[in-house]
N, C-alpha and C positions, 0 to 999 in steps of 0.2 A: 705274578700268577699268569699261567698260560691261558689262551683263549679256549673256549668250548665251542665247537662247531654247532650250527643250527641243528643238524641231525642228532648230534649227541644231546643237545638240550631237549629235543623232542622226545628222546628216549626216557627222559625223566617221567613221562606220563602227564596226565592232565591235572593231577592234584598230589602234592607231596605231603600235605597234612591230612589228618583224619577227614573222611568225607563228611560234608555238612551241607545243609540246604540253606542257601544264603537268604538273609533278611526275612526269616520266618519268625513268628512270635506265637506265644501261647496266650490264651485268654485267662489271665489271672488278675486278681485284685491288686491295685497299686500297693507297692511296698515302699515305705520311706527308707532312705539310706541313712545310716549312722556313720559317724566318722570312724568308728571302730571297724565297720565293714569296708569302708573306702580303702583303708590301709592294710587290711588283712589279706591273707592268701587263700585261694588264688586271686591274682589281681583282676579287677573288674574290667580292665582294658582288654583282657584276653591274653593269649601267648604273645610275648614280646621278644622275638629272637634278636640277637645282637651278633655283630661281626660275621656276617654271611660271606663265605668264601668258597671258591671252587679249587679242587686239587689241581696241580699242574697238568695232569693228564686228562682232566675233565670228568673223571669217573665219579668222584665224590663231591657232594655239596655238603659243607659243614656249617654249623651254626652253634652259637651259645644259646641255650634254651633254659629259661627259669623254671624252677620246680613248682608244682602245683601247691605244695605245702609250705613253700618258702619263696616268695616272689622275688627276693633279692639274691638268691643263690642260683648260680648258673653252672650248668654242666655242658660238656662238649658232645654234640650229636653229629652223626654223619649219615647221609643218604647215599646208598650204593645204587647207582642207576642200573648196573648189570643185574643185581638181585632184586631191585625194586623195593628195597626195604630200608627203614630207618633203624639205627642202632645207636645206643649211647656209647661213644668212643671213650670218654673219660668221665667217671662218676666222681665229682669233687668231694663228696662225703666219704667215699670208700678210700680214695687215693690220698686225700689231704691229711695232713698231720694235725690240723686244728691249731697249730702254733701261732701265737700272736705275731703280727707283722712288726717289722722294725718301724721306728718313728719316721725314718726317711721314706719308707714305702707308703706309710699311712699318709704323709703329707703330699707325696707325689700323686697318690690317688685322689686326694682332696682337690689338687690343682687340675686334675683331669676330669673332675666332676663325676667320679665313680667311687667316692669314698664310702658310700653305703652298701655297695655290692659285695657279695661274697662268692667264694668258689673261684671259678675260672673267669677272668675278665678279658683275656686276650690269648692269642695263639698264633703260630706261624707254620705253614706247610714247609716240609723239606723240598728241595728242588726236584728230587726224583719221585715225589708223590707217594712215598712209602710210609711217611710218618709225619707227626705234628709236634712241634716244640710247644710245651705247655708250662707256663709259670703257675705255681699253686702254693699258697701259704709260705711264700718267701723262698721256695726252691724251684728247680727246673726238672722237667720230665720230658722224655721222648716217647710219645705214644705211637706205636705201629698200628697200621690199619688192620692187621691180623689179630690184634688184641693184646700183644705184648707191650708192657710199659716199663721203660728203663729210667731209673732215677739218675739224673746227671749231677746234681749237687745235693749236699746234706750238710748245711752249715747253720750256725746261729745267726749269721748276718743274712740280710736279704740280697738277692741278685736283682739289681735294678736294670731296667731297659734291656732285657735279654733279646738277642737277635741271632738268627742264622745269617751268615754271609750270603752274598747273592748267588754263588754257585753251590751253597750248602756245605762247603768243606770245613767251615769254621763256626764255632759258637763263641759269642762274645756277650759280656755283661759288665755292669759296674758293681763293684763290691768295695766297701771301706774306702771310698773316694778315689779308687783306681779303676782303670779299664783292664779287664781280664779277657784273654783270648786263648782258645785252644782248638785243636781239631775236634770236629763233632764226634762225640762219644769218647773223647780222650780227656786228659787232664788239662785244665786251663791254668794260666799263670798271668800275673800282672805284667802289662807291657808299658805302664807309665809309673813314675816314681811316687812314693808316699811323701807328701810335703807338709804334713801338719793338718790341723783341724780346719783351717780356713781355705785350703786349696783343694779343688776337686777336678778330676779328669773324667771326661766322657759323659758328664751330666750337663743338663741345661740349668742355668742359674734361675733364681726364684722368679724374676719378672718374665723371663722367657717362658717358663711353665705357666705362670698364673695369667699373664696378659698377652703374650705373643703367640700362643698356640703351638709352641715348639717344645716338645716333651723329651727330646733326646739331645745328646751332646757328642755323638759320633756317627760317622757315615762311611759304609763300605763302598769301595770302588766296584764297578760292574764285574770286573774280572778277579776280585778279591786280592789284588796285588798290593793295594794301599788302603789305609784308613785315614779319614780326616777326623781329628779329635779336638774337641774344645777343652781348654784348660781355663778355669776361672779362679780368681783369688778374691775372696770377699772379706778379707781382714779389715778393709777400710769402710765396710758397710756397717751402719749403726745397728745396735743390738736392742731388740725389744724383749723384755723378760715376759715370757708367756707362761702363765700358771695354768696348767691343765687340771682344773679343780674337779675332782671326781667325787663320787658318792662316798667312798671310803678312804680317800686320801688325795694328796695333791703332789703332782710332779711339776717341777719348774724347768722350763727350757729357755735358754738364751738363743733367741732366733735372730739371725741376720735378716733385717727387714729394711730395705731402702725406701724411706719415706720421701715424699715429694720434696725436691730441692736439695736432697742429700746425695752423697756419692753412691754410685752403682758399683757392682763388682767389676773388677778388671778382667776382661775377657780376651783370651788369645786363641788362635787356631793353628794346629800343627797337622802335617801330613806325615805318615810313617808306615813302615812295613808291618805286617801282622805280628811280627815278633818285637815290635817297638824300635827296630833299628832304622837307620837312614832317616832320622826325624828332621824335618825342616819346618821352620816357622813361616806362616803366611803373614805378609806385611799388610795387615788390615788398615793401617793408618796411611797407606800410600794414596797419592792422587786425590787429595781432598780439596774441594773447592773452598777458597778462603772465606771466612766469615760466617759459615753456616753452623759451626759447632759452638756450644755454650762457652762463652768467654774465650773464644778462639782456641779451645783445647782440642788438639787433633786426635786425642785418645778417647774423647767422650762420645761414644757411638754405641749402637746396638748391633750385635750379630743376629740378623733377623732370620735368614734362611741359608742353607748350604745344600747344594746338589751337584752330583757328578754328571758330566756329559755322558751320553749313552755309550760312547766308545771308551770312556775312561781317560781321554786325553787331557781333560781340563776339569777344574773344579769351579763352579759358579757360586759366588757368595753375594747375598743381598745385605748391604750395610745401610743402616738407618741412622740419621743424625739424632741427637738428643731431643731436639724439638719435634721430631717426627714429621718434618715438612719436606725432607729430601730422602730419597732411596737410591743408592748407587748399586748397579749391577756390575760386579767385578769378575774378571776371568783370572783364575789362578793356575800357574804352571805347577803341577804337583811334584815335579822333580826338584824345583828350586824355591818354591814359595813366592815367586815374583808375581806381582799383581798388575793387571792392565784394566782400565775402565772400559766398559762396553756401552752402557747408556745410563742416564739419570732420570728418575721419575721425581717430579716435584708436585706439591699440593696444587690442585687444579684452580683454586681461587685463594685470595688472601684470607687470613684468619680461618684456615682450615688445616687439615692434617692428612696423612696418608694412612689409609686403612690397610693393614697387613692381611694377607690371605695366602691360601695354598692353591689358588686357581690359576696355575700356569703349568706349562709342560715343555720340557726340552725334547725336541724331536730327533729322530735318527738321522735325518738329513742335515742337521745343524741349525734348523730354524727354531723359533720359540713362539708358543702361544702364550699370551700375556694378558692379565686382567688389569684394568686401570679405570679410574674415575675422571680421566682428563677431559671428557666432554660433559661432565656434570652427572653422569650415571655410570654405574659399574658395567663395563663392557669388555669384550674380548678383542684382542689385537694380534696380528701376526708379524713378528720380526723375521724377515727372510734371511737365510744363510747366504743368498746370492749377493746381497748388498752389505753383508757384514753387520746386520742389525742396525743399520743407519736410520732407516725409516720404518715405521710400523703402519700396516694397513688395518683399518678398523673392520672387524668381522661382524659385529652386532651393533645395532644402533636403535635408539628410540627411547621413549619415556618409561623405561622399565629397567630393572636391575638384574644382571646375571649374578646369581647367588652362589653358583658352584660350577666349575669345569668338571664334568662327570667322567669323561673318557675321550680317547682319541683312537680312531682306526687309521693308522698312518699309511697302511697299504692302499686304502681307498680314499685317503685325504678327506676324512670326514670326522667331525667332532660332535660331541654331545654335551649339552649344558643344561643346567637348571636355572630358571629365571622366573621372576614375577610376571604375571600376565599384564600386558599393557592396558587391557580393558578392566582388569580387576587386580590391584596389587595385593589382595588378600589370598590369592591362589598362586601356587608355584607349579610350573610344568617343565617337562623335559622336552628339549628341542634338539634336532639334528641339523647340521649345516655342512655343506661341501666347501671346505675352507680354501681350496685351490681355485675355485671359480668366483671371481669378484662379483658376478651378477647373481650368484646363488641366493635364494631366500631360505630362511630357516623353516623347518617343518616341525609342527607341534606333534609330539608322539603320544601324549597322555590325554586322558579324558577330562573335559571341563566339568566343574562341579566338585572336584577334589583338589586337595593340595598334596604335593608330592615331594619326596626326596629320593635320591638314587645313588648307587655306586656302580662300578663297572669293572670288568676284568682288565688286565694290563694292556691288552691289545685292542680294546674297544669293540668286542664282539657281542658280549652278553650283558644285559642290564639287570640289576637287582633293584626293584622299585618298591617303595613303601608309599601307600596312599591312604588318605582318610578324609572324612568330612564330618559334619555335625551329627550325622546319623550312622556313620560307619567308623568303628574303631580301626586302628592301623591294620592294613592288609599288606602282605609282602608277597611278591612273585618275581619269577624270572621272565624276562622279555627279550625278543630279538632286537635287531637294530632298527626295526620299524615300530617298535613299541608294542608288538603283538605278544600277548601273554602266552608263554609256553608251559608254565606250570606254577601252581601256587606253592609258596614256601609255607605261609600260614594264611589260609583264607580268612580265618577269624570271623566267621559268619555269626551274626546275632541270631542263632537258632536257640532251640529250647535247652541245649546243653551248655550254652555260653554262660560264664559266671555272671554276666550283667542281665541275663534273661529275667530274673525275678523283679528287676527294677525298670524294665522297659515300659511297663504300663504308666509309670509316673515320669518317664523321660520327657523333658521339655525342650522344644526347639530353640536354637540360637537365632536371634534377630540381629541384623546389621544395619548400620547407617553412618552418616557423616554429619558433623557440625563444622562451622567455620571457625578458624582461629582468629585472633584479632587482626591479622593481615589478610584474611580471607582464605588462607590455606585450608583445604578440607582435612579434617581429623576423623579417622575411622573409629567407630565404636562397635562393641558387641554387647548384647543384653540377653539374659535368660530370665523369664518371669515365671512365678508360680501360677497355679490355678487361682485366678483372682475373682473376687466377687464384685459385682458392679457397685460403685459408690464407696468402696473401701480403698484406703491408701496403704502402701506397703513400704517397709524399710528397704534400703539399698546397701548391699555389701559391695563397695566400690574397690575393686582390686586394681593395683597399678604397680608397674616397675619404673617406668618413666625415664630411665637413663638411656644413654647411648647404647646401641646394640640391638637387644632383643625386640622382635616384633611380637607383641602379645596378641593383637587382634588379627586373626586369620581364619580361614574356613576349614581348618582341621578339627579333629576330634578333641574336645575339651576335657574329656575324662569325667570321672565320677564325682570329683570334689565339688565343682560348681553345682552339679545336680543335688548333692547332699545339702548344700547351702540353700538352694531353692526349695528343697523339700521342707526346710525349716520355716518357710514362709518369707524368705528374703529375695529381693531382686539381685541377680548377679550382673555387674556392669564393669566394663573395662574400656579404656580409650588409649590410643597411641598418640602421644604428643610429638611435637617437633623435637628433633634430636635423636629420635629412634631410627631404626634401620629400614632399608629396602624401599625408600622413597626418593633417593638421590641426594646429591650434595646440598642443594638449596634447602632441603627439609632437615638435614642433620646440622648444618652450619650454625643456626642461631644459638646453639648451646655453647659455642666457643667462648671461653673465659667468662661464662655467665651461668654456671651451674646453679640450680635452685632458683632460676628466674623464669625463663620462657616455659619450662615444663610446669611450673606452679600455675602460671596463667592459663595454659592450655587445659590442665586438669580442672581448674576452676570453671572454665567454659563448659566442661562436661558436667560438673555439679549444677551449674546454672541451667543447663538444658534439662537435667533430670527434674529440677524444681518446677519446670513448666508442664510436666506430664501429670494428668489428673489422677493417675493411679499410683503416683509416688508421694510418700509422706515427706514433705520438704524439710521437716525437722528431724528426720531419721536417716540421713545419708552418712555412712561410716566408711572411712578409708583404711585400707590395709595394704602394706607393702613390705618386702623383704630386701635387705641389702641396699641398693640404690633406692628401692621403693620405701624402705624404712627411713632413709634420709628424707625422701620426699614427703612422707607423712608429717615429719617434724616441720619442714618448711611450709607445708600447706596449712597446718594448724597455726603457725606463727603469722602467716600472711593474711589469713582470712578467718579471724575468730568468729564463731557462730555459724559459719557456712556448713561445717561438718559437725555431726552430732558426736563423733568420737573418732579416734585414730589409733591404729595399731602400728607400731614401729618395730620391725624385726631386724636385728643385726645391722643397725644403721651406721653409716659413716656420718660422724657429727662435725668433724673438722678435717678438711682435705689435706692439711699438713700431716695427718696421721696415716694417709693412704699411700700406696706405692708410686714410684716414679713414673713408670711407663704408662700406666692408665691415667693417672691424674694429670701429668704434664702434657699429655696428648691434647687434652681439652682446656687445661687451665694455665699452661706455662708453669714457671716455677714461682714459689712464694717470693723469692728474691726479685724476680722481674716484674711481678704483678701482685703485690701484696694486697692491693685494694680488691682485686677479684676474689682472692681467697677470703678476705674479711666478709665480703658480701655473700659469699657462698656458704659460709660457716653456719651451722645450726646452733652454735653455743651462745652468741651474743643475745639473740632474741628468745632464748629458751624460757625466760621468765614471762614472756608474753602469751605462752600457751595457757588458754583458759578453758579449753574443752577437754573432756576426759581423754586420757592418754594411757596406753599400755605399751611398755617397752619390753621386748623379748630379745635375749642374746644367749648364744652358746658361750660357756665360760672358758673354753679352750680354743676359741676362734683364732686361726692363724692367718686369715685373710683380712677381714675387718676386725682388727684386734680389739680385745675387750675394753681397752682404754677409751675407745670411741663411746661406749656406753657409760663408763664411769665418769667421764667428763660432763656429760649432760645430766646424769643422775646427780652429781655433786652440785652443779649449777642450780638445778631446780630445788634440791633439798636446802641449800644455803639461802635461797630466796623464799622458802616456805611455800613452794608451788606444788600442789598435790598432783600425783600421778600414781600409776600402778606398774608393777614389774613382775616378770616371770623369767628366771634364769635357769639354764640347763647345764648342770655340772658335767664336765667331761665331753660335751658336745662342741664341735667345731662350727664352721659356717653353715653346715648342713645339719639342721636339727630335724632329723627324720628317722623313721623306723615304725614298725607295726604298733608299738605301744606309745612311743614318744609323739608321733604325728597326731594321733587322736587326742593326746593330752594337750598338745599345743592348740588345736582347733576348738576343743571343748573349753579351754581357758579363754580363748578369744570370744566365744559366744556367751559364756558366763559373764564376761566383762561387758559386752554389749547389752545383755539383758539387765544387768545391774544398773545400767545407766539409761534404761527405758527405751533402748533401740530394739524394739520388739515388733513382731507382726500384729496386725489387728486381730481382735478376738472374733 
């Protein structure tokens, strides 16, 4: 995407969304939220634009905007700065066929965490700025800004991972396990062979999509002369028979699912011309350090990232070992496939791993901006082309974490990044840094009191910022390099017309605090309390995820769901335990080969703190979690009978041998190497110790935490005559969500709590 100048940005005007008076309220009686309203349309968070982009010439700002009558359906809108007007560029209901997506596309959407969205979920501008490539209902369209829409494909199969080449001359996509390429507007043809059901070209393998954040398996060179293409063979990967049990029938899928300790797909990388000719294989097994690969196998590695040098002269490949303790940066000659090592990143401490990310940038001058945790916190480094990337200069430092490299203005030698605040790890801000000056200090561009996220155009000129806090739903705007707002994209003001306005009178503020872990580490918590009467004690809905990765406790907008729970008379509470993200290596490391241990103890500390509060009913603290949180509910009830009044376990992993290689082995090693750690982490052996009320929830077509996780613990408890309750959702995957299903799920949860006496005071 080309940059938009400051003058062009100012031409957008001061407000791109409908005019609104910020933060005004109306005097109305408090209205209690129901779960039905929380998940209905329009969404109570207000407009939630996705995929904000600028056209290459800077004339148009485009966004995916959800519909007022269907919060999960997105259409493509464009703002013409010359005319000063918004217009719907593509109406997904009018243009779409409504045809059911292929199973491959459904599963790919699940792994991208957009499985519940409808309509247009992505798009790409043409290089000349005259049109947009739009995937919709399994086919491809080219929408011209003048209003013409051309259908590019019309097939029963879905076109996966569609892309325009960098110059816009070619269209490419994956269909039926092959990579197809054609001139834009012309006929496409497969450029890779058809090799059977287990071999795929141009796609990312399962663990790359699900766990590595890599959703594609091919990469165009900058000049469109060559394409790097992944080929993977999963014939050696074990099969999980997944029954997608629906309301009116059942379909059975044999899914290749690499469980911990088993074989991964065999991944290869090739470079070829756009017609598939002159194909060369990249020697991914070259220059390997002895002894770092599982059982000495030089082919047992992960293809983590692939990037072209800006001038197309080389391909850079990040190769990660099976244990995820070593990451090699390799330089590939695209003409021969020959590989030379550039540098190696190793885990910063013993008993730790390498966290993959996309926070790096190959620069036009041959240098590299790189993210690493080598000093104990995630920071940015600069590998200079002048010394051949031999030494890296640290650009950021301190007891905070850089969470995203937002953009780079290479002409001005200035970069922009998102990081937690050193004073408050619950806020994230955007900073600018002159990376060529070793004495330069970062400049905070965003306002304290909010937490932020951001993207930027390709040359680092214009910021797209989203901010929120406890009182402000997400607001999006365009800003210049100094962080000054140029125009709102969605001001999303809480005025009288906002969907949340009827419930503002009963909106309750979020409180924050810390408690010490057993080693003294401060653990951050958040709490929302209902209107309480003196002398009365209230039940607690204790939400948790607890696993590595997400930061649950932050100063952003919590949304309507916690408020609906508080409106029912419950205290909302959450705590981030050790092992979670954005606190540095020392905070994450205790989870290593000890899942279901330190997290349980830290969450117990949260429950014990709650029991000291005179407004908390100590006998009515209920825990609820999904996925890793569902696993944690089981482990918490097993470890501390009587501490929790009840537990809700949604889509839980119950035995880590059932979960995938890349995620599980990162933290646990393999079952073959450390069976004792797997035994200790399992929720199955102590299932019969659960004495408190338990509700298990699972989608019966889950392809991530496969349904066998639920059936194992269900069987163990049934065989031991241990009571529990259960709610299963036919046809639903790992995301049990929707305008009707979500209220059903939460109404089920609170009927369960009420049936076991976990109720507010009268």
